[in-house]
C-alpha positions as CSV (number, residue, x, y, z in Angstrom):
1,X,208.0,129.3,65.7
2,X,208.5,132.3,63.4
3,X,211.6,134.4,64.1
4,X,211.6,138.1,63.3
5,X,214.8,140.1,62.9
6,X,214.7,143.5,64.8
7,X,217.5,146.1,64.8
8,X,218.7,148.3,67.6
9,X,218.3,151.8,66.3
10,X,219.6,153.7,69.4
11,X,220.7,153.4,73.0
12,X,219.7,155.3,76.1
13,X,222.3,157.2,78.0
14,X,221.0,157.7,81.6
15,X,222.2,158.1,85.2
16,X,221.4,154.5,86.1
17,X,224.4,152.2,85.8
18,X,222.4,149.2,87.1
19,X,218.7,148.4,87.1
20,X,218.4,148.8,90.9
21,X,216.4,152.0,91.7
22,X,215.0,152.6,88.3
23,X,211.5,153.9,88.6
24,X,208.9,151.2,88.0
25,X,207.2,153.2,85.3
26,X,208.2,156.1,83.0
27,X,207.1,159.6,84.1
28,X,207.1,158.9,87.8
29,X,210.2,161.1,88.3
30,X,209.9,163.9,85.8
31,X,213.3,165.4,86.9
32,X,215.2,162.5,85.4
33,X,217.2,163.5,82.3
34,X,218.4,161.1,79.7
35,X,219.7,161.2,76.1
36,X,218.8,158.9,73.2
37,X,221.9,158.3,71.0
38,X,221.3,156.7,67.6
39,X,223.4,153.9,66.2
40,X,225.7,155.0,63.3
41,X,223.4,153.5,60.7
42,X,220.5,155.6,61.9
43,X,222.1,158.9,62.4
44,X,220.2,160.6,59.6
45,X,218.7,163.9,60.6
46,X,215.9,163.4,58.1
47,X,214.5,160.5,60.1
48,X,213.8,163.0,62.9
49,X,212.3,165.8,60.7
50,X,209.3,167.2,62.6
51,X,209.8,165.4,65.8
52,X,210.4,168.6,67.7
53,X,206.7,169.5,67.2
54,X,205.7,166.7,69.6
55,X,205.9,167.1,73.4
56,X,206.1,163.4,74.2
57,X,207.4,160.2,72.6
58,X,206.8,156.4,72.9
59,X,210.0,154.3,73.1
60,X,210.0,150.6,72.4
61,X,213.1,149.0,74.0
62,X,214.5,145.8,75.4
63,X,214.7,144.7,79.1
64,X,218.3,143.8,78.3
65,X,219.1,142.7,81.9
66,X,216.1,140.4,82.0
67,X,216.7,138.2,79.0
68,X,216.1,134.5,79.7
69,X,216.0,131.4,77.6
70,X,212.4,130.7,78.6
71,X,209.3,132.4,79.9
72,X,206.6,132.0,82.5
73,X,202.9,132.7,82.0
74,X,202.6,134.2,85.4
75,X,204.8,136.7,87.3
76,X,204.8,138.4,90.8
77,X,204.3,142.1,90.5
78,X,206.3,144.0,93.1
79,X,203.4,146.4,93.9
80,X,201.4,143.4,95.1
81,X,204.1,142.5,97.6
82,X,205.9,140.0,95.4
83,X,203.7,137.1,96.5
84,X,200.6,137.3,94.3
85,X,200.8,135.9,90.8
86,X,199.3,137.6,87.8
87,X,199.3,136.8,84.1
88,X,202.5,138.1,82.4
89,X,200.4,139.9,79.8
90,X,198.4,141.6,82.6
91,X,201.6,143.2,83.9
92,X,204.5,145.2,82.8
93,X,207.0,142.7,84.1
94,X,210.4,142.6,82.3
95,X,210.2,138.8,82.2
96,X,208.2,138.5,79.0
97,X,208.6,136.2,76.0
98,X,210.3,139.0,73.9
99,X,211.5,141.2,76.8
100,X,210.1,144.4,75.2
101,X,209.4,147.5,77.2
102,X,207.2,150.5,76.3
103,X,207.8,153.9,77.8
104,X,206.3,157.4,77.3
105,X,208.9,160.1,77.8
106,X,208.9,163.9,77.5
107,X,210.9,165.3,74.6
108,X,213.1,168.1,76.1
109,X,215.2,168.9,73.1
110,X,216.8,167.9,69.8
111,X,220.5,168.5,69.6
112,X,222.9,168.2,66.6
113,X,226.3,167.0,67.8
114,X,229.6,166.4,66.0
115,X,230.3,163.1,67.7
116,X,226.9,161.4,67.8
117,X,224.8,163.1,65.1
118,X,221.3,164.2,66.2
119,X,220.4,163.1,69.7
120,X,217.2,163.4,71.7
121,X,217.1,164.7,75.2
122,X,214.2,163.3,77.2
123,X,212.7,163.5,80.7
124,X,211.2,160.9,82.9
125,X,212.6,157.8,81.3
126,X,212.8,154.5,83.2
127,X,215.7,153.0,81.3
128,X,219.2,151.9,82.4
129,X,222.3,153.3,80.7
130,X,223.0,151.5,77.5
131,X,219.5,150.1,77.1
132,X,218.8,149.0,73.4
133,X,216.0,151.0,71.7
134,X,214.1,149.4,68.8
135,X,211.7,152.2,67.8
136,X,210.5,155.7,68.6
137,X,207.1,157.0,67.9
138,X,205.3,160.3,68.6
139,X,202.8,160.3,71.5
140,X,199.5,161.5,70.0
141,X,197.1,162.9,72.7
142,X,193.8,162.3,70.9
143,X,194.6,158.6,70.4
144,X,197.0,157.7,73.2
145,X,195.3,159.5,76.1
146,X,192.3,157.7,77.7
147,X,191.1,159.6,80.8
148,X,188.4,156.9,81.5
149,X,190.9,154.1,81.6
150,X,191.1,151.7,84.6
151,X,194.4,150.4,86.0
152,X,193.5,146.9,87.1
153,X,195.4,145.8,90.2
154,X,197.5,149.0,90.1
155,X,194.5,151.1,91.1
156,X,194.4,149.3,94.5
157,X,198.1,148.7,95.0
158,X,198.4,151.6,97.3
159,X,200.7,154.6,97.6
160,X,204.3,153.8,98.0
161,X,205.9,157.2,98.2
162,X,208.4,157.6,101.0
163,X,209.5,160.7,102.9
164,X,213.2,161.3,102.0
165,X,215.6,162.6,104.7
166,X,218.6,163.6,102.6
167,X,221.0,165.6,104.9
168,X,222.2,168.8,103.3
169,X,225.9,168.1,103.5
170,X,225.3,164.8,101.7
171,X,222.9,166.2,99.2
172,X,225.4,169.0,98.3
173,X,227.9,166.3,97.2
174,X,225.6,165.6,94.2
175,X,225.7,168.0,91.2
176,X,223.0,170.6,91.6
177,X,221.1,169.4,88.5
178,X,220.9,165.8,89.8
179,X,219.6,166.5,93.3
180,X,215.9,166.7,92.5
181,X,216.0,163.6,90.4
182,X,217.9,161.7,93.1
183,X,215.3,162.6,95.7
184,X,212.5,161.7,93.3
185,X,214.0,158.2,92.6
186,X,214.5,157.5,96.4
187,X,210.9,158.6,97.2
188,X,209.6,155.8,95.0
189,X,211.1,153.2,97.3
190,X,213.8,151.5,95.2
191,X,214.0,148.5,97.5
192,X,212.9,145.0,96.3
193,X,209.4,144.3,97.6
194,X,210.7,141.4,99.7
195,X,213.3,143.4,101.6
196,X,211.9,145.5,104.5
197,X,214.5,145.4,107.2
198,X,214.9,148.9,108.8
199,X,218.5,148.2,109.8
200,X,219.6,147.2,106.3
201,X,221.8,149.6,104.3
202,X,221.0,149.8,100.6
203,X,223.1,151.3,97.9
204,X,221.8,153.1,94.8
205,X,224.2,153.9,92.0
206,X,223.0,157.1,90.4
207,X,224.8,159.7,88.3
208,X,228.2,158.3,89.2
209,X,227.5,158.2,92.9
210,X,226.7,155.4,95.4
211,X,223.9,156.7,97.5
212,X,223.5,154.6,100.7
213,X,220.3,154.7,102.7
214,X,218.0,152.9,105.2
215,X,214.2,152.8,105.3
216,X,212.2,152.8,108.5
217,X,208.4,152.7,108.0
218,X,207.6,155.5,105.6
219,X,210.9,157.4,105.9
220,X,214.0,156.9,103.8
221,X,217.2,158.3,105.3
222,X,220.4,158.8,103.3
223,X,223.4,157.9,105.5
224,X,226.3,158.2,103.1
225,X,227.2,159.1,99.5
226,X,230.4,158.0,97.7
227,X,231.7,159.5,94.4
228,X,232.4,156.3,92.4
229,X,234.9,158.2,90.2
230,X,237.2,158.8,93.2
231,X,236.5,155.6,95.2
232,X,239.1,152.9,95.3
């Protein structure tokens, strides 16, 4: 077997401290804000010359929390209930031979900083904080957009959006610029596909807060929120 050396060029800085609750695809929650911070060796502003002329980017990254010693030819997509098996290359499962992910994100800005060099601010990313990034490429509409494309089993997987009941006193504990993103993440049902007990309390770590909620039928209700920076 051939081995290929690949370097980490950057890491994602996001509001997700764990993989629980991360949207299952990029772009589902446009309000999410993240920052791409390059490794010291790649903090050369010339490498980003002209990137601000593009509205969207492709990011090639590693499912760093899903690395295993082996791989399986079939997986169980969550959107099919977690019971139906599909070929790994017919899904976007993180459990792949090389654990590579591909995400399209919106480029919100290019900032030159004293501490980290030039960083990229992006929207809609589905990456955990600290995720290794291997490459960044511009999204090119005339080649990358296919309006006639079909989505395989995802076309018939159904709509999974939940109604979110986030009581105002709890919502106001979040920073104002994180509220819409938090609601968006919750609306996409962060629960594992095999857990559907209405009396179970789940906890989502987001932007430094532990958001606790229950789900009954099509409604998610936030029941508590804890600031992890002040919690014992």
